[in-house]
N, CA, C and O atoms as a Maestro MAE file, in Angstrom:
{
 s_m_m2io_version
 :::
 2.0.0
}

f_m_ct {
 s_m_title
 :::
 protein
 m_atom[356] {
  # First column is atom index #
  i_m_mmod_type
  r_m_x_coord
  r_m_y_coord
  r_m_z_coord
  i_m_residue_number
  s_m_chain_name
  s_m_pdb_residue_name
  s_m_pdb_atom_name
  i_m_atomic_number
  :::
  1 25 86.003 84.680 84.380 1 A "UNK " " N  " 7
  2 3 87.502 84.578 84.582 1 A "UNK " " CA " 6
  3 2 88.098 84.327 83.311 1 A "UNK " " C  " 6
  4 15 89.035 85.093 83.083 1 A "UNK " " O  " 8
  5 25 87.861 83.516 82.426 2 A "UNK " " N  " 7
  6 3 88.169 83.608 81.065 2 A "UNK " " CA " 6
  7 2 87.648 84.704 80.401 2 A "UNK " " C  " 6
  8 15 88.540 85.481 80.058 2 A "UNK " " O  " 8
  9 25 86.519 85.055 80.091 3 A "UNK " " N  " 7
  10 3 86.212 86.270 79.371 3 A "UNK " " CA " 6
  11 2 87.003 87.578 79.801 3 A "UNK " " C  " 6
  12 15 87.056 88.458 78.942 3 A "UNK " " O  " 8
  13 25 87.578 87.802 80.928 4 A "UNK " " N  " 7
  14 3 88.229 88.898 81.340 4 A "UNK " " CA " 6
  15 2 89.675 88.695 80.928 4 A "UNK " " C  " 6
  16 15 90.346 89.652 80.542 4 A "UNK " " O  " 8
  17 25 90.172 87.455 81.004 5 A "UNK " " N  " 7
  18 3 91.385 87.335 80.337 5 A "UNK " " CA " 6
  19 2 91.448 87.435 78.893 5 A "UNK " " C  " 6
  20 15 92.407 87.967 78.335 5 A "UNK " " O  " 8
  21 25 90.445 86.937 78.256 6 A "UNK " " N  " 7
  22 3 90.391 87.098 76.925 6 A "UNK " " CA " 6
  23 2 89.937 88.432 76.272 6 A "UNK " " C  " 6
  24 15 90.019 88.546 75.049 6 A "UNK " " O  " 8
  25 25 89.465 89.437 77.035 7 A "UNK " " N  " 7
  26 3 89.006 90.507 76.805 7 A "UNK " " CA " 6
  27 2 90.353 91.625 77.220 7 A "UNK " " C  " 6
  28 15 90.511 92.725 76.690 7 A "UNK " " O  " 8
  29 25 91.120 91.106 78.148 8 A "UNK " " N  " 7
  30 3 92.408 91.863 78.186 8 A "UNK " " CA " 6
  31 2 93.356 91.506 77.059 8 A "UNK " " C  " 6
  32 15 93.903 92.401 76.415 8 A "UNK " " O  " 8
  33 25 93.520 90.511 76.860 9 A "UNK " " N  " 7
  34 3 94.436 90.271 75.520 9 A "UNK " " CA " 6
  35 2 93.717 90.792 74.092 9 A "UNK " " C  " 6
  36 15 94.312 91.007 73.036 9 A "UNK " " O  " 8
  37 25 92.600 90.905 74.289 10 A "UNK " " N  " 7
  38 3 91.996 91.443 72.651 10 A "UNK " " CA " 6
  39 2 92.624 93.194 73.045 10 A "UNK " " C  " 6
  40 15 93.354 93.787 72.251 10 A "UNK " " O  " 8
  41 25 92.221 93.748 74.248 11 A "UNK " " N  " 7
  42 3 92.547 95.086 74.774 11 A "UNK " " CA " 6
  43 2 93.958 95.384 74.323 11 A "UNK " " C  " 6
  44 15 94.259 96.305 73.564 11 A "UNK " " O  " 8
  45 25 94.652 94.662 74.773 12 A "UNK " " N  " 7
  46 3 96.468 94.891 74.847 12 A "UNK " " CA " 6
  47 2 96.480 94.766 73.125 12 A "UNK " " C  " 6
  48 15 96.597 95.805 72.476 12 A "UNK " " O  " 8
  49 25 96.398 93.909 72.671 13 A "UNK " " N  " 7
  50 3 96.475 93.848 71.271 13 A "UNK " " CA " 6
  51 2 95.785 95.181 70.645 13 A "UNK " " C  " 6
  52 15 96.546 95.993 70.118 13 A "UNK " " O  " 8
  53 25 94.431 95.449 70.669 14 A "UNK " " N  " 7
  54 3 93.954 96.654 70.142 14 A "UNK " " CA " 6
  55 2 94.727 97.962 70.822 14 A "UNK " " C  " 6
  56 15 95.219 98.689 69.959 14 A "UNK " " O  " 8
  57 25 94.865 98.261 71.728 15 A "UNK " " N  " 7
  58 3 95.741 99.023 72.314 15 A "UNK " " CA " 6
  59 2 96.862 99.512 71.708 15 A "UNK " " C  " 6
  60 15 97.072 100.613 71.200 15 A "UNK " " O  " 8
  61 25 97.732 98.295 71.860 16 A "UNK " " N  " 7
  62 3 99.161 98.309 71.256 16 A "UNK " " CA " 6
  63 2 99.176 98.668 69.695 16 A "UNK " " C  " 6
  64 15 100.091 99.327 69.200 16 A "UNK " " O  " 8
  65 25 98.119 98.194 68.983 17 A "UNK " " N  " 7
  66 3 98.410 98.484 67.521 17 A "UNK " " CA " 6
  67 2 97.709 99.782 67.309 17 A "UNK " " C  " 6
  68 15 98.118 100.378 66.312 17 A "UNK " " O  " 8
  69 25 96.505 100.545 68.158 18 A "UNK " " N  " 7
  70 3 96.292 101.630 67.642 18 A "UNK " " CA " 6
  71 2 96.789 103.125 68.471 18 A "UNK " " C  " 6
  72 15 96.153 104.163 68.653 18 A "UNK " " O  " 8
  73 25 98.165 102.749 68.867 19 A "UNK " " N  " 7
  74 3 98.507 103.781 70.195 19 A "UNK " " CA " 6
  75 2 99.087 104.921 69.047 19 A "UNK " " C  " 6
  76 15 99.396 105.961 69.629 19 A "UNK " " O  " 8
  77 25 99.267 104.975 67.862 20 A "UNK " " N  " 7
  78 3 99.749 105.957 67.028 20 A "UNK " " CA " 6
  79 2 98.441 107.051 66.269 20 A "UNK " " C  " 6
  80 15 97.294 106.643 66.084 20 A "UNK " " O  " 8
  81 25 98.807 108.166 65.983 21 A "UNK " " N  " 7
  82 3 97.750 108.667 65.587 21 A "UNK " " CA " 6
  83 2 96.645 109.396 66.568 21 A "UNK " " C  " 6
  84 15 96.531 109.166 67.772 21 A "UNK " " O  " 8
  85 25 95.791 110.400 65.738 22 A "UNK " " N  " 7
  86 3 95.098 111.252 66.644 22 A "UNK " " CA " 6
  87 2 93.763 110.608 67.109 22 A "UNK " " C  " 6
  88 15 93.189 111.127 68.067 22 A "UNK " " O  " 8
  89 25 93.253 109.576 66.538 23 A "UNK " " N  " 7
  90 3 92.029 108.770 66.801 23 A "UNK " " CA " 6
  91 2 92.185 107.743 67.507 23 A "UNK " " C  " 6
  92 15 91.430 106.796 67.286 23 A "UNK " " O  " 8
  93 25 93.154 107.633 68.503 24 A "UNK " " N  " 7
  94 3 93.706 106.290 69.201 24 A "UNK " " CA " 6
  95 2 92.359 105.615 69.785 24 A "UNK " " C  " 6
  96 15 92.076 104.442 69.540 24 A "UNK " " O  " 8
  97 25 91.591 106.424 70.544 25 A "UNK " " N  " 7
  98 3 90.498 105.760 71.388 25 A "UNK " " CA " 6
  99 2 89.136 105.409 70.488 25 A "UNK " " C  " 6
  100 15 88.349 104.526 70.830 25 A "UNK " " O  " 8
  101 25 88.982 106.160 69.384 26 A "UNK " " N  " 7
  102 3 88.084 106.133 68.407 26 A "UNK " " CA " 6
  103 2 88.314 104.637 67.532 26 A "UNK " " C  " 6
  104 15 87.519 103.733 67.275 26 A "UNK " " O  " 8
  105 25 89.388 104.771 67.291 27 A "UNK " " N  " 7
  106 3 89.923 103.247 66.474 27 A "UNK " " CA " 6
  107 2 89.769 101.885 67.617 27 A "UNK " " C  " 6
  108 15 89.205 100.812 67.401 27 A "UNK " " O  " 8
  109 25 90.372 102.274 68.702 28 A "UNK " " N  " 7
  110 3 90.501 101.037 69.932 28 A "UNK " " CA " 6
  111 2 88.595 100.970 70.057 28 A "UNK " " C  " 6
  112 15 88.122 99.852 69.851 28 A "UNK " " O  " 8
  113 25 87.776 101.898 70.316 29 A "UNK " " N  " 7
  114 3 86.494 101.725 70.565 29 A "UNK " " CA " 6
  115 2 85.874 100.678 69.496 29 A "UNK " " C  " 6
  116 15 85.209 99.704 69.848 29 A "UNK " " O  " 8
  117 25 86.103 100.923 68.458 30 A "UNK " " N  " 7
  118 3 85.445 100.135 66.965 30 A "UNK " " CA " 6
  119 2 86.123 98.682 67.126 30 A "UNK " " C  " 6
  120 15 85.519 97.681 66.741 30 A "UNK " " O  " 8
  121 25 87.231 98.616 67.633 31 A "UNK " " N  " 7
  122 3 87.811 97.372 67.666 31 A "UNK " " CA " 6
  123 2 87.030 96.465 68.545 31 A "UNK " " C  " 6
  124 15 86.617 95.344 68.245 31 A "UNK " " O  " 8
  125 25 86.851 97.226 69.902 32 A "UNK " " N  " 7
  126 3 86.113 96.671 70.751 32 A "UNK " " CA " 6
  127 2 84.622 96.286 70.619 32 A "UNK " " C  " 6
  128 15 83.979 95.720 71.503 32 A "UNK " " O  " 8
  129 25 84.186 96.631 69.502 33 A "UNK " " N  " 7
  130 3 82.984 96.635 69.049 33 A "UNK " " CA " 6
  131 2 82.707 95.221 68.562 33 A "UNK " " C  " 6
  132 15 81.697 94.530 68.693 33 A "UNK " " O  " 8
  133 25 84.161 94.911 67.815 34 A "UNK " " N  " 7
  134 3 84.227 93.685 67.281 34 A "UNK " " CA " 6
  135 2 84.489 92.440 67.954 34 A "UNK " " C  " 6
  136 15 84.796 91.384 67.403 34 A "UNK " " O  " 8
  137 25 84.321 92.680 69.406 35 A "UNK " " N  " 7
  138 3 85.009 91.622 70.190 35 A "UNK " " CA " 6
  139 2 84.279 90.458 70.002 35 A "UNK " " C  " 6
  140 15 85.015 89.473 69.926 35 A "UNK " " O  " 8
  141 25 82.939 90.186 69.887 36 A "UNK " " N  " 7
  142 3 82.097 89.420 69.984 36 A "UNK " " CA " 6
  143 2 82.440 88.509 68.779 36 A "UNK " " C  " 6
  144 15 82.585 87.292 68.901 36 A "UNK " " O  " 8
  145 25 82.576 89.252 67.471 37 A "UNK " " N  " 7
  146 3 82.886 88.444 66.411 37 A "UNK " " CA " 6
  147 2 84.342 88.015 66.397 37 A "UNK " " C  " 6
  148 15 84.614 86.931 65.879 37 A "UNK " " O  " 8
  149 25 85.218 88.701 66.873 38 A "UNK " " N  " 7
  150 3 86.592 88.198 67.286 38 A "UNK " " CA " 6
  151 2 86.515 86.875 68.024 38 A "UNK " " C  " 6
  152 15 86.760 85.840 67.405 38 A "UNK " " O  " 8
  153 25 86.178 86.844 69.352 39 A "UNK " " N  " 7
  154 3 85.852 85.746 70.018 39 A "UNK " " CA " 6
  155 2 85.022 84.478 69.541 39 A "UNK " " C  " 6
  156 15 85.044 83.374 70.084 39 A "UNK " " O  " 8
  157 25 84.309 84.835 68.457 40 A "UNK " " N  " 7
  158 3 83.567 83.499 67.896 40 A "UNK " " CA " 6
  159 2 84.557 83.080 66.944 40 A "UNK " " C  " 6
  160 15 84.746 81.874 66.783 40 A "UNK " " O  " 8
  161 25 85.165 83.872 66.338 41 A "UNK " " N  " 7
  162 3 86.269 83.473 65.415 41 A "UNK " " CA " 6
  163 2 87.279 82.431 65.884 41 A "UNK " " C  " 6
  164 15 87.786 81.638 65.090 41 A "UNK " " O  " 8
  165 25 87.571 82.445 67.228 42 A "UNK " " N  " 7
  166 3 88.669 82.162 67.980 42 A "UNK " " CA " 6
  167 2 88.035 81.291 69.007 42 A "UNK " " C  " 6
  168 15 88.567 81.204 70.113 42 A "UNK " " O  " 8
  169 25 87.108 80.738 68.775 43 A "UNK " " N  " 7
  170 3 86.467 79.934 70.123 43 A "UNK " " CA " 6
  171 2 86.994 78.395 70.384 43 A "UNK " " C  " 6
  172 15 86.630 77.599 71.250 43 A "UNK " " O  " 8
  173 25 88.077 78.230 69.234 44 A "UNK " " N  " 7
  174 3 88.502 76.913 69.595 44 A "UNK " " CA " 6
  175 2 89.841 77.217 70.487 44 A "UNK " " C  " 6
  176 15 90.234 76.500 71.407 44 A "UNK " " O  " 8
  177 25 90.441 78.383 70.048 45 A "UNK " " N  " 7
  178 3 91.816 78.814 70.745 45 A "UNK " " CA " 6
  179 2 91.451 79.258 72.378 45 A "UNK " " C  " 6
  180 15 92.138 79.054 73.379 45 A "UNK " " O  " 8
  181 25 90.159 79.916 72.267 46 A "UNK " " N  " 7
  182 3 89.498 80.225 73.585 46 A "UNK " " CA " 6
  183 2 89.460 79.279 74.241 46 A "UNK " " C  " 6
  184 15 89.974 79.379 75.355 46 A "UNK " " O  " 8
  185 25 88.927 78.144 73.900 47 A "UNK " " N  " 7
  186 3 88.301 76.990 74.843 47 A "UNK " " CA " 6
  187 2 89.835 76.290 75.347 47 A "UNK " " C  " 6
  188 15 90.143 75.982 76.499 47 A "UNK " " O  " 8
  189 25 90.718 76.145 74.026 48 A "UNK " " N  " 7
  190 3 92.298 75.685 75.029 48 A "UNK " " CA " 6
  191 2 92.480 76.250 75.891 48 A "UNK " " C  " 6
  192 15 92.456 75.587 76.928 48 A "UNK " " O  " 8
  193 25 92.796 77.903 76.055 49 A "UNK " " N  " 7
  194 3 93.220 78.484 76.730 49 A "UNK " " CA " 6
  195 2 92.241 78.393 77.997 49 A "UNK " " C  " 6
  196 15 92.785 78.294 79.097 49 A "UNK " " O  " 8
  197 25 91.077 78.415 77.943 50 A "UNK " " N  " 7
  198 3 90.455 78.443 79.257 50 A "UNK " " CA " 6
  199 2 90.271 76.922 79.967 50 A "UNK " " C  " 6
  200 15 89.706 76.826 81.056 50 A "UNK " " O  " 8
  201 25 90.769 75.806 79.294 51 A "UNK " " N  " 7
  202 3 90.876 74.446 80.089 51 A "UNK " " CA " 6
  203 2 92.270 74.402 80.588 51 A "UNK " " C  " 6
  204 15 92.524 73.577 81.466 51 A "UNK " " O  " 8
  205 25 93.274 75.233 80.115 52 A "UNK " " N  " 7
  206 3 94.545 74.967 80.513 52 A "UNK " " CA " 6
  207 2 94.309 75.846 81.802 52 A "UNK " " C  " 6
  208 15 94.672 75.297 82.842 52 A "UNK " " O  " 8
  209 25 93.784 77.073 81.924 53 A "UNK " " N  " 7
  210 3 93.566 77.970 83.064 53 A "UNK " " CA " 6
  211 2 92.876 77.120 83.968 53 A "UNK " " C  " 6
  212 15 93.433 77.067 85.065 53 A "UNK " " O  " 8
  213 25 91.743 76.370 83.855 54 A "UNK " " N  " 7
  214 3 91.024 75.709 84.856 54 A "UNK " " CA " 6
  215 2 92.053 74.754 85.605 54 A "UNK " " C  " 6
  216 15 92.202 74.647 86.822 54 A "UNK " " O  " 8
  217 25 92.859 73.955 84.391 55 A "UNK " " N  " 7
  218 3 93.754 72.867 84.939 55 A "UNK " " CA " 6
  219 2 94.699 73.217 85.951 55 A "UNK " " C  " 6
  220 15 94.814 72.561 86.986 55 A "UNK " " O  " 8
  221 25 95.390 74.245 85.681 56 A "UNK " " N  " 7
  222 3 96.258 75.055 86.332 56 A "UNK " " CA " 6
  223 2 95.990 75.633 87.676 56 A "UNK " " C  " 6
  224 15 96.813 75.843 88.567 56 A "UNK " " O  " 8
  225 25 94.769 75.848 87.682 57 A "UNK " " N  " 7
  226 3 94.279 76.601 89.041 57 A "UNK " " CA " 6
  227 2 93.392 75.772 89.914 57 A "UNK " " C  " 6
  228 15 92.708 76.400 90.722 57 A "UNK " " O  " 8
  229 25 93.293 74.574 89.894 58 A "UNK " " N  " 7
  230 3 92.647 73.749 90.622 58 A "UNK " " CA " 6
  231 2 93.268 73.769 92.172 58 A "UNK " " C  " 6
  232 15 94.371 73.604 92.694 58 A "UNK " " O  " 8
  233 25 91.981 74.053 92.575 59 A "UNK " " N  " 7
  234 3 92.471 74.110 94.223 59 A "UNK " " CA " 6
  235 2 92.836 75.612 94.503 59 A "UNK " " C  " 6
  236 15 92.078 76.391 93.924 59 A "UNK " " O  " 8
  237 25 93.843 76.208 95.273 60 A "UNK " " N  " 7
  238 3 94.397 76.844 95.903 60 A "UNK " " CA " 6
  239 2 95.425 77.885 94.673 60 A "UNK " " C  " 6
  240 15 95.689 79.075 94.842 60 A "UNK " " O  " 8
  241 25 95.819 77.109 93.584 61 A "UNK " " N  " 7
  242 3 96.875 77.488 93.012 61 A "UNK " " CA " 6
  243 2 96.638 78.514 92.433 61 A "UNK " " C  " 6
  244 15 95.504 78.423 91.964 61 A "UNK " " O  " 8
  245 25 97.263 79.824 92.111 62 A "UNK " " N  " 7
  246 3 97.038 80.900 91.379 62 A "UNK " " CA " 6
  247 2 97.773 80.666 90.111 62 A "UNK " " C  " 6
  248 15 98.676 79.842 89.969 62 A "UNK " " O  " 8
  249 25 97.282 81.504 89.157 63 A "UNK " " N  " 7
  250 3 97.462 81.365 87.890 63 A "UNK " " CA " 6
  251 2 98.906 81.860 87.607 63 A "UNK " " C  " 6
  252 15 98.925 83.079 87.779 63 A "UNK " " O  " 8
  253 25 99.749 81.531 87.353 64 A "UNK " " N  " 7
  254 3 100.878 82.382 87.095 64 A "UNK " " CA " 6
  255 2 101.122 82.675 85.442 64 A "UNK " " C  " 6
  256 15 100.631 82.027 84.517 64 A "UNK " " O  " 8
  257 25 101.970 83.768 85.353 65 A "UNK " " N  " 7
  258 3 102.235 83.937 83.838 65 A "UNK " " CA " 6
  259 2 102.556 83.139 82.815 65 A "UNK " " C  " 6
  260 15 102.110 83.256 81.673 65 A "UNK " " O  " 8
  261 25 103.344 82.303 83.199 66 A "UNK " " N  " 7
  262 3 103.933 81.168 82.156 66 A "UNK " " CA " 6
  263 2 103.609 79.931 82.110 66 A "UNK " " C  " 6
  264 15 104.300 79.048 81.603 66 A "UNK " " O  " 8
  265 25 102.146 79.734 82.828 67 A "UNK " " N  " 7
  266 3 101.593 78.381 82.914 67 A "UNK " " CA " 6
  267 2 101.041 77.987 81.786 67 A "UNK " " C  " 6
  268 15 101.213 76.803 81.493 67 A "UNK " " O  " 8
  269 25 100.291 78.792 80.915 68 A "UNK " " N  " 7
  270 3 99.463 78.315 79.719 68 A "UNK " " CA " 6
  271 2 99.946 79.341 78.597 68 A "UNK " " C  " 6
  272 15 99.126 79.730 77.765 68 A "UNK " " O  " 8
  273 25 101.267 79.784 78.563 69 A "UNK " " N  " 7
  274 3 101.794 80.494 77.779 69 A "UNK " " CA " 6
  275 2 101.704 80.226 76.365 69 A "UNK " " C  " 6
  276 15 101.557 81.166 75.584 69 A "UNK " " O  " 8
  277 25 101.786 78.929 75.922 70 A "UNK " " N  " 7
  278 3 101.691 78.255 74.404 70 A "UNK " " CA " 6
  279 2 100.201 78.393 73.958 70 A "UNK " " C  " 6
  280 15 99.914 78.608 72.780 70 A "UNK " " O  " 8
  281 25 99.174 78.247 75.036 71 A "UNK " " N  " 7
  282 3 97.865 78.706 74.602 71 A "UNK " " CA " 6
  283 2 97.276 80.038 74.469 71 A "UNK " " C  " 6
  284 15 96.453 80.401 73.629 71 A "UNK " " O  " 8
  285 25 97.785 80.687 75.370 72 A "UNK " " N  " 7
  286 3 97.725 82.107 75.201 72 A "UNK " " CA " 6
  287 2 98.346 82.791 74.078 72 A "UNK " " C  " 6
  288 15 97.862 83.791 73.549 72 A "UNK " " O  " 8
  289 25 99.466 82.209 73.718 73 A "UNK " " N  " 7
  290 3 100.354 82.758 72.567 73 A "UNK " " CA " 6
  291 2 99.022 82.585 71.202 73 A "UNK " " C  " 6
  292 15 98.588 83.403 70.391 73 A "UNK " " O  " 8
  293 25 98.758 81.400 71.413 74 A "UNK " " N  " 7
  294 3 97.735 80.906 69.946 74 A "UNK " " CA " 6
  295 2 96.537 81.544 69.737 74 A "UNK " " C  " 6
  296 15 95.958 81.726 68.666 74 A "UNK " " O  " 8
  297 25 96.080 82.002 71.297 75 A "UNK " " N  " 7
  298 3 94.637 82.873 71.158 75 A "UNK " " CA " 6
  299 2 95.057 84.449 70.726 75 A "UNK " " C  " 6
  300 15 94.446 85.233 70.000 75 A "UNK " " O  " 8
  301 25 96.413 84.625 71.493 76 A "UNK " " N  " 7
  302 3 96.686 86.230 70.856 76 A "UNK " " CA " 6
  303 2 96.963 86.153 69.176 76 A "UNK " " C  " 6
  304 15 96.722 87.170 68.525 76 A "UNK " " O  " 8
  305 25 97.360 85.201 68.630 77 A "UNK " " N  " 7
  306 3 97.737 85.271 67.315 77 A "UNK " " CA " 6
  307 2 96.455 85.179 66.680 77 A "UNK " " C  " 6
  308 15 96.205 85.836 65.670 77 A "UNK " " O  " 8
  309 25 95.573 84.352 67.250 78 A "UNK " " N  " 7
  310 3 94.092 84.166 66.410 78 A "UNK " " CA " 6
  311 2 93.665 85.596 66.486 78 A "UNK " " C  " 6
  312 15 93.759 86.265 65.456 78 A "UNK " " O  " 8
  313 25 93.164 86.201 67.683 79 A "UNK " " N  " 7
  314 3 93.082 87.536 67.650 79 A "UNK " " CA " 6
  315 2 93.796 88.640 66.697 79 A "UNK " " C  " 6
  316 15 93.151 89.514 66.119 79 A "UNK " " O  " 8
  317 25 95.049 88.511 66.612 80 A "UNK " " N  " 7
  318 3 95.489 89.551 65.867 80 A "UNK " " CA " 6
  319 2 95.393 89.481 64.359 80 A "UNK " " C  " 6
  320 15 95.285 90.464 63.626 80 A "UNK " " O  " 8
  321 25 95.454 87.975 63.898 81 A "UNK " " N  " 7
  322 3 94.757 87.652 62.580 81 A "UNK " " CA " 6
  323 2 93.440 88.002 62.404 81 A "UNK " " C  " 6
  324 15 93.182 88.407 61.271 81 A "UNK " " O  " 8
  325 25 92.338 87.958 63.354 82 A "UNK " " N  " 7
  326 3 91.333 88.418 63.057 82 A "UNK " " CA " 6
  327 2 91.090 90.069 62.712 82 A "UNK " " C  " 6
  328 15 90.427 90.654 61.856 82 A "UNK " " O  " 8
  329 25 91.790 90.420 63.594 83 A "UNK " " N  " 7
  330 3 92.039 91.960 63.514 83 A "UNK " " CA " 6
  331 2 92.379 92.541 62.200 83 A "UNK " " C  " 6
  332 15 91.949 93.534 61.612 83 A "UNK " " O  " 8
  333 25 93.526 91.395 61.811 84 A "UNK " " N  " 7
  334 3 94.194 92.294 60.438 84 A "UNK " " CA " 6
  335 2 93.233 91.904 59.235 84 A "UNK " " C  " 6
  336 15 93.328 92.482 58.152 84 A "UNK " " O  " 8
  337 25 92.282 90.874 59.474 85 A "UNK " " N  " 7
  338 3 91.415 90.536 58.327 85 A "UNK " " CA " 6
  339 2 90.410 91.454 57.770 85 A "UNK " " C  " 6
  340 15 89.911 91.584 56.652 85 A "UNK " " O  " 8
  341 25 90.201 92.336 59.446 86 A "UNK " " N  " 7
  342 3 89.122 93.845 58.674 86 A "UNK " " CA " 6
  343 2 87.948 93.035 59.073 86 A "UNK " " C  " 6
  344 15 87.828 91.818 59.217 86 A "UNK " " O  " 8
  345 25 87.080 94.051 59.224 87 A "UNK " " N  " 7
  346 3 85.549 94.048 59.339 87 A "UNK " " CA " 6
  347 2 84.833 92.855 58.412 87 A "UNK " " C  " 6
  348 15 85.079 93.073 57.226 87 A "UNK " " O  " 8
  349 25 84.317 92.099 58.535 88 A "UNK " " N  " 7
  350 3 82.995 91.405 57.777 88 A "UNK " " CA " 6
  351 2 82.117 92.005 57.568 88 A "UNK " " C  " 6
  352 15 81.473 92.261 58.585 88 A "UNK " " O  " 8
  353 25 81.627 92.497 56.445 89 A "UNK " " N  " 7
  354 3 80.493 92.840 55.802 89 A "UNK " " CA " 6
  355 2 79.527 91.757 55.127 89 A "UNK " " C  " 6
  356 15 78.502 92.118 54.550 89 A "UNK " " O  " 8
  :::
 }
 m_bond[355] {
  # First column is bond index #
  i_m_from
  i_m_to
  i_m_order
  :::
  1 1 2 1
  2 2 3 1
  3 3 4 2
  4 3 5 1
  5 5 6 1
  6 6 7 1
  7 7 8 2
  8 7 9 1
  9 9 10 1
  10 10 11 1
  11 11 12 2
  12 11 13 1
  13 13 14 1
  14 14 15 1
  15 15 16 2
  16 15 17 1
  17 17 18 1
  18 18 19 1
  19 19 20 2
  20 19 21 1
  21 21 22 1
  22 22 23 1
  23 23 24 2
  24 23 25 1
  25 25 26 1
  26 26 27 1
  27 27 28 2
  28 27 29 1
  29 29 30 1
  30 30 31 1
  31 31 32 2
  32 31 33 1
  33 33 34 1
  34 34 35 1
  35 35 36 2
  36 35 37 1
  37 37 38 1
  38 38 39 1
  39 39 40 2
  40 39 41 1
  41 41 42 1
  42 42 43 1
  43 43 44 2
  44 43 45 1
  45 45 46 1
  46 46 47 1
  47 47 48 2
  48 47 49 1
  49 49 50 1
  50 50 51 1
  51 51 52 2
  52 51 53 1
  53 53 54 1
  54 54 55 1
  55 55 56 2
  56 55 57 1
  57 57 58 1
  58 58 59 1
  59 59 60 2
  60 59 61 1
  61 61 62 1
  62 62 63 1
  63 63 64 2
  64 63 65 1
  65 65 66 1
  66 66 67 1
  67 67 68 2
  68 67 69 1
  69 69 70 1
  70 70 71 1
  71 71 72 2
  72 71 73 1
  73 73 74 1
  74 74 75 1
  75 75 76 2
  76 75 77 1
  77 77 78 1
  78 78 79 1
  79 79 80 2
  80 79 81 1
  81 81 82 1
  82 82 83 1
  83 83 84 2
  84 83 85 1
  85 85 86 1
  86 86 87 1
  87 87 88 2
  88 87 89 1
  89 89 90 1
  90 90 91 1
  91 91 92 2
  92 91 93 1
  93 93 94 1
  94 94 95 1
  95 95 96 2
  96 95 97 1
  97 97 98 1
  98 98 99 1
  99 99 100 2
  100 99 101 1
  101 101 102 1
  102 102 103 1
  103 103 104 2
  104 103 105 1
  105 105 106 1
  106 106 107 1
  107 107 108 2
  108 107 109 1
  109 109 110 1
  110 110 111 1
  111 111 112 2
  112 111 113 1
  113 113 114 1
  114 114 115 1
  115 115 116 2
  116 115 117 1
  117 117 118 1
  118 118 119 1
  119 119 120 2
  120 119 121 1
  121 121 122 1
  122 122 123 1
  123 123 124 2
  124 123 125 1
  125 125 126 1
  126 126 127 1
  127 127 128 2
  128 127 129 1
  129 129 130 1
  130 130 131 1
  131 131 132 2
  132 131 133 1
  133 133 134 1
  134 134 135 1
  135 135 136 2
  136 135 137 1
  137 137 138 1
  138 138 139 1
  139 139 140 2
  140 139 141 1
  141 141 142 1
  142 142 143 1
  143 143 144 2
  144 143 145 1
  145 145 146 1
  146 146 147 1
  147 147 148 2
  148 147 149 1
  149 149 150 1
  150 150 151 1
  151 151 152 2
  152 151 153 1
  153 153 154 1
  154 154 155 1
  155 155 156 2
  156 155 157 1
  157 157 158 1
  158 158 159 1
  159 159 160 2
  160 159 161 1
  161 161 162 1
  162 162 163 1
  163 163 164 2
  164 163 165 1
  165 165 166 1
  166 166 167 1
  167 167 168 2
  168 167 169 1
  169 169 170 1
  170 170 171 1
  171 171 172 2
  172 171 173 1
  173 173 174 1
  174 174 175 1
  175 175 176 2
  176 175 177 1
  177 177 178 1
  178 178 179 1
  179 179 180 2
  180 179 181 1
  181 181 182 1
  182 182 183 1
  183 183 184 2
  184 183 185 1
  185 185 186 1
  186 186 187 1
  187 187 188 2
  188 187 189 1
  189 189 190 1
  190 190 191 1
  191 191 192 2
  192 191 193 1
  193 193 194 1
  194 194 195 1
  195 195 196 2
  196 195 197 1
  197 197 198 1
  198 198 199 1
  199 199 200 2
  200 199 201 1
  201 201 202 1
  202 202 203 1
  203 203 204 2
  204 203 205 1
  205 205 206 1
  206 206 207 1
  207 207 208 2
  208 207 209 1
  209 209 210 1
  210 210 211 1
  211 211 212 2
  212 211 213 1
  213 213 214 1
  214 214 215 1
  215 215 216 2
  216 215 217 1
  217 217 218 1
  218 218 219 1
  219 219 220 2
  220 219 221 1
  221 221 222 1
  222 222 223 1
  223 223 224 2
  224 223 225 1
  225 225 226 1
  226 226 227 1
  227 227 228 2
  228 227 229 1
  229 229 230 1
  230 230 231 1
  231 231 232 2
  232 231 233 1
  233 233 234 1
  234 234 235 1
  235 235 236 2
  236 235 237 1
  237 237 238 1
  238 238 239 1
  239 239 240 2
  240 239 241 1
  241 241 242 1
  242 242 243 1
  243 243 244 2
  244 243 245 1
  245 245 246 1
  246 246 247 1
  247 247 248 2
  248 247 249 1
  249 249 250 1
  250 250 251 1
  251 251 252 2
  252 251 253 1
  253 253 254 1
  254 254 255 1
  255 255 256 2
  256 255 257 1
  257 257 258 1
  258 258 259 1
  259 259 260 2
  260 259 261 1
  261 261 262 1
  262 262 263 1
  263 263 264 2
  264 263 265 1
  265 265 266 1
  266 266 267 1
  267 267 268 2
  268 267 269 1
  269 269 270 1
  270 270 271 1
  271 271 272 2
  272 271 273 1
  273 273 274 1
  274 274 275 1
  275 275 276 2
  276 275 277 1
  277 277 278 1
  278 278 279 1
  279 279 280 2
  280 279 281 1
  281 281 282 1
  282 282 283 1
  283 283 284 2
  284 283 285 1
  285 285 286 1
  286 286 287 1
  287 287 288 2
  288 287 289 1
  289 289 290 1
  290 290 291 1
  291 291 292 2
  292 291 293 1
  293 293 294 1
  294 294 295 1
  295 295 296 2
  296 295 297 1
  297 297 298 1
  298 298 299 1
  299 299 300 2
  300 299 301 1
  301 301 302 1
  302 302 303 1
  303 303 304 2
  304 303 305 1
  305 305 306 1
  306 306 307 1
  307 307 308 2
  308 307 309 1
  309 309 310 1
  310 310 311 1
  311 311 312 2
  312 311 313 1
  313 313 314 1
  314 314 315 1
  315 315 316 2
  316 315 317 1
  317 317 318 1
  318 318 319 1
  319 319 320 2
  320 319 321 1
  321 321 322 1
  322 322 323 1
  323 323 324 2
  324 323 325 1
  325 325 326 1
  326 326 327 1
  327 327 328 2
  328 327 329 1
  329 329 330 1
  330 330 331 1
  331 331 332 2
  332 331 333 1
  333 333 334 1
  334 334 335 1
  335 335 336 2
  336 335 337 1
  337 337 338 1
  338 338 339 1
  339 339 340 2
  340 339 341 1
  341 341 342 1
  342 342 343 1
  343 343 344 2
  344 343 345 1
  345 345 346 1
  346 346 347 1
  347 347 348 2
  348 347 349 1
  349 349 350 1
  350 350 351 1
  351 351 352 2
  352 351 353 1
  353 353 354 1
  354 354 355 1
  355 355 356 2
  :::
 }
}
């Protein structure tokens, strides 16, 4: 579940930042190839977000949009920063 949420966050950031120009999907695919690197560089934020999701969905409670907003924002900020740093060679 966490991997899906993190993937969605990364894709949203990628798709939003790549929507102008001709090669939208090419740029988006290139950034998605970097997902493992981005995930590794944001592992602390991802773990904190994951713990929040697990803690708030204990039992049959559904995850609501604003329950882990602080943690999600930190993760999104980390992904955005990692994208701006560019590829690591």
